[in-house]
N, C-alpha and C positions, 0 to 999 in steps of 0.2 A: 850963580849968584846966591841962591838960597843956601847952598852948602857952605859958602864962605861966611854968611851971616850966622849960620848955626855953629860953625867951628869957632868963630870969634866969640859968640855968646858962651859956648862951653869953656873956652880957654879963659875968658874973663871971670866966669863963675868959679872955675877951679882956682884961679889965682886969688880971687877975693876970699874964698873959703880957707885956703891953706896958707896964705901969706902971713897971717898973725902967728902961725905955729911953726914957721920955717926954722927957727933956731931952737925949737923945743923938742924934747924927747917924749912929750905926751902923745897919747892917742888923739887922733883927729877924726871927728865924725861929721860927715856931710849932713846938712839939714835934712831931716826926714829919716835919719838912721840913728842907732843907739848901740851902746855896748851890748854884745850878745846877739845883735841882729845878723842873722845868717843869709838874708836875702841877697846881700851884696858883699859876699865874702868868699869869692871863688878861691879854691885851693889848688895848688900845683900838685901833681902826683908823680913827679920825676920822669916817668915814661908814660905819657898819657895818650893823647890823641893819635891814633893810628901808630903807636909806638914811638912817636916823636918825643925827644927830651924837652922838658920845660923847666929845668932846674934854675935857670937864670932869668926867667920871664916874669919877675916880680912887677916890672914896669907894665907889662901887658895885663897882669892880673888886676893891678890897681886901675888901669885905664878901663878894663872891662867892667869892673864894679861901678865906676862913675858913669860909663856909657849906659849900662843897664838901668841905673837909677834915673838918669836923664830921660831915657826912652819911656820908662814907667811913668814919670811925671808928665811927659808929653801926652801919653795915652790917657792918663787920668784927667787931663785938661781937655780931652776931646779930640786930640790929633791922632789919627790912626797911624799905626806903624805899617809901612808898606810891606807887602809880601816880598819875601827874599831877603829881608833885613834880619840878621841874626837877633833873636829875641827870646828871652826866657831860657828854658831847658828842654831840648828835644833829643839830646844824645845822652849816652850813659857815662861818659868819662868825666866831665866837669859839671859844676853846678850852674854855669852860664854858657850859653851857646857863643856869646861874643868871645870869651876866652878860647873856646874850641877853635874859632876862626884864626885867632893869633897863633895858637899852638901848632896849627896845621900849615900856616903860611909864612911864619917868621923864623929867623934863626934863633937858636937857644944861646943868646949872648946877653950881656948887660945892655940895657936899652934906655930910651927916653920916651916917657909917656906922651910928650907933645907929638912925636912922630906917629905914635899909634893913633892919636886923635885925628891927625891930618889924614893919614891913610884911610882910616875908617870912614871919614866923611867924604873925602875928595878922590881917593885912589892914588894920591901922590903925597909927597912929604918933602920938607926942606931940611936937608942934612945939616944945615947950619945950626939948627937947634941942638945938635949934639956937641957943640962947642969944640970941634976938632978931634973929639975922641972917637975911637972905633966902637961902633954900637951895632946892635941887631938891625938887620934889614930884611925885607921880604925875600923868601926863597925863590930860586929860579922856578918859573912856572906857577908861582903863587897866584891866588885870587887877585883880582884887580882892585879890591877894596871899593871905596866909594859907595858905601851903603846909605 
Protein backbone atom coordinates (compact mmCIF):
# COMPACT_ATOMS: atom_id res chain seq x y z
CA UNK A 1 0.00 0.00 0.00
CA UNK A 2 2.81 2.43 0.89
CA UNK A 3 4.50 1.75 -2.48
CA UNK A 4 1.27 2.65 -4.31
CA UNK A 5 1.02 5.91 -2.38
CA UNK A 6 4.67 6.71 -3.10
CA UNK A 7 4.25 5.88 -6.80
CA UNK A 8 1.11 8.00 -7.09
CA UNK A 9 2.85 10.87 -5.30
CA UNK A 10 5.85 10.71 -7.61
CA UNK A 11 3.72 10.46 -10.76
CA UNK A 12 1.57 13.40 -9.65
CA UNK A 13 4.68 15.40 -8.78
CA UNK A 14 6.25 14.65 -12.16
CA UNK A 15 3.05 15.51 -14.04
CA UNK A 16 2.61 18.77 -12.13
CA UNK A 17 6.18 19.85 -12.76
CA UNK A 18 6.43 18.93 -16.43
CA UNK A 19 2.87 19.50 -17.73
CA UNK A 20 3.31 23.26 -18.26
CA UNK A 21 6.33 22.56 -20.48
CA UNK A 22 4.93 19.63 -22.49
CA UNK A 23 4.60 21.62 -25.74
CA UNK A 24 7.81 23.57 -25.21
CA UNK A 25 11.36 22.96 -26.34
CA UNK A 26 12.74 24.74 -23.28
CA UNK A 27 14.81 23.05 -20.62
CA UNK A 28 12.84 21.93 -17.60
CA UNK A 29 14.30 21.96 -14.12
CA UNK A 30 12.64 20.11 -11.27
CA UNK A 31 12.38 22.25 -8.12
CA UNK A 32 15.67 22.05 -6.25
CA UNK A 33 17.78 21.81 -9.43
CA UNK A 34 19.29 24.41 -11.75
CA UNK A 35 21.16 24.79 -15.04
CA UNK A 36 24.58 23.21 -14.66
CA UNK A 37 23.53 21.07 -11.67
CA UNK A 38 25.29 17.75 -12.21
CA UNK A 39 23.90 15.92 -9.18
CA UNK A 40 20.92 14.69 -11.20
CA UNK A 41 22.37 14.47 -14.69
CA UNK A 42 23.30 10.86 -15.32
CA UNK A 43 25.00 10.28 -18.68
CA UNK A 44 24.73 7.27 -20.93
CA UNK A 45 28.08 5.85 -22.04
CA UNK A 46 26.94 3.67 -25.01
CA UNK A 47 28.39 0.46 -23.60
CA UNK A 48 28.28 0.91 -19.90
CA UNK A 49 27.23 -1.32 -17.09
CA UNK A 50 28.89 -4.69 -17.51
CA UNK A 51 29.16 -4.03 -21.27
CA UNK A 52 25.42 -3.55 -21.69
CA UNK A 53 24.33 -1.03 -24.31
CA UNK A 54 22.49 2.05 -23.06
CA UNK A 55 22.15 4.11 -26.26
CA UNK A 56 18.33 4.23 -26.21
CA UNK A 57 17.83 4.45 -22.45
CA UNK A 58 17.11 8.21 -22.20
CA UNK A 59 13.80 7.34 -20.51
CA UNK A 60 15.72 5.43 -17.80
CA UNK A 61 18.27 8.22 -17.36
CA UNK A 62 15.46 10.75 -16.90
CA UNK A 63 13.63 8.51 -14.44
CA UNK A 64 16.89 7.85 -12.56
CA UNK A 65 17.55 11.57 -12.15
CA UNK A 66 14.05 12.16 -10.78
CA UNK A 67 14.14 9.11 -8.51
CA UNK A 68 17.49 10.14 -7.01
CA UNK A 69 16.24 13.69 -6.39
CA UNK A 70 13.10 12.27 -4.76
CA UNK A 71 15.18 9.95 -2.53
CA UNK A 72 17.52 12.79 -1.59
CA UNK A 73 14.54 14.97 -0.65
CA UNK A 74 13.10 12.13 1.47
CA UNK A 75 16.42 11.64 3.24
CA UNK A 76 16.75 15.40 3.85
CA UNK A 77 13.28 15.34 5.42
CA UNK A 78 14.39 12.63 7.86
CA UNK A 79 13.14 9.51 6.09
CA UNK A 80 15.97 6.96 5.90
CA UNK A 81 16.63 5.22 2.59
CA UNK A 82 16.47 1.48 3.33
CA UNK A 83 19.57 -0.62 2.74
CA UNK A 84 19.47 -2.38 -0.60
CA UNK A 85 17.82 0.58 -2.34
CA UNK A 86 20.04 1.95 -5.12
CA UNK A 87 21.17 5.35 -3.88
CA UNK A 88 23.96 7.73 -4.79
CA UNK A 89 27.05 6.38 -6.56
CA UNK A 90 28.85 3.23 -5.45
CA UNK A 91 29.97 1.93 -8.88
CA UNK A 92 32.31 3.37 -11.51
CA UNK A 93 30.25 3.35 -14.72
CA UNK A 94 27.47 5.87 -14.09
CA UNK A 95 26.98 8.91 -11.90
CA UNK A 96 23.88 7.33 -10.29
CA UNK A 97 23.39 3.79 -9.01
CA UNK A 98 19.73 3.93 -10.01
CA UNK A 99 20.65 4.21 -13.70
CA UNK A 100 23.13 1.38 -13.25
CA UNK A 101 20.21 -0.78 -12.12
CA UNK A 102 18.19 0.08 -15.24
CA UNK A 103 21.18 -0.41 -17.57
CA UNK A 104 21.78 -3.89 -16.13
CA UNK A 105 18.15 -5.00 -16.01
CA UNK A 106 16.27 -3.46 -18.96
CA UNK A 107 16.46 -3.74 -22.73
CA UNK A 108 18.26 -1.00 -24.66
CA UNK A 109 15.14 0.20 -26.50
CA UNK A 110 12.99 3.27 -26.51
CA UNK A 111 10.97 3.27 -23.34
CA UNK A 112 8.47 4.99 -21.09
CA UNK A 113 9.54 6.57 -17.82
CA UNK A 114 6.20 5.65 -16.24
CA UNK A 115 7.13 1.95 -16.55
CA UNK A 116 10.48 2.69 -14.94
CA UNK A 117 8.85 4.39 -11.95
CA UNK A 118 6.34 1.56 -11.54
CA UNK A 119 8.98 -1.17 -11.71
CA UNK A 120 11.36 0.69 -9.40
CA UNK A 121 8.72 1.09 -6.69
CA UNK A 122 6.58 -2.01 -7.06
CA UNK A 123 8.49 -4.57 -9.14
CA UNK A 124 5.75 -4.61 -11.76
CA UNK A 125 4.50 -2.30 -14.47
CA UNK A 126 1.41 -1.68 -16.59
CA UNK A 127 2.37 -2.03 -20.25
CA UNK A 128 -0.76 -0.01 -21.08
CA UNK A 129 1.26 3.12 -20.31
CA UNK A 130 3.24 2.40 -23.50
CA UNK A 131 0.19 3.26 -25.60
CA UNK A 132 0.47 0.12 -27.71
CA UNK A 133 4.05 0.84 -28.79
CA UNK A 134 6.87 -1.68 -28.45
CA UNK A 135 9.07 -0.42 -25.63
CA UNK A 136 11.91 -1.56 -23.40
CA UNK A 137 11.06 -4.24 -20.86
CA UNK A 138 13.07 -5.92 -18.12
CA UNK A 139 15.57 -8.48 -19.37
CA UNK A 140 15.06 -12.16 -18.69
CA UNK A 141 16.49 -12.89 -15.23
CA UNK A 142 16.47 -9.20 -14.31
CA UNK A 143 16.24 -7.88 -10.79
CA UNK A 144 12.69 -7.89 -9.45
CA UNK A 145 12.67 -4.13 -8.85
CA UNK A 146 10.39 -3.01 -6.06
CA UNK A 147 12.93 -0.92 -4.19
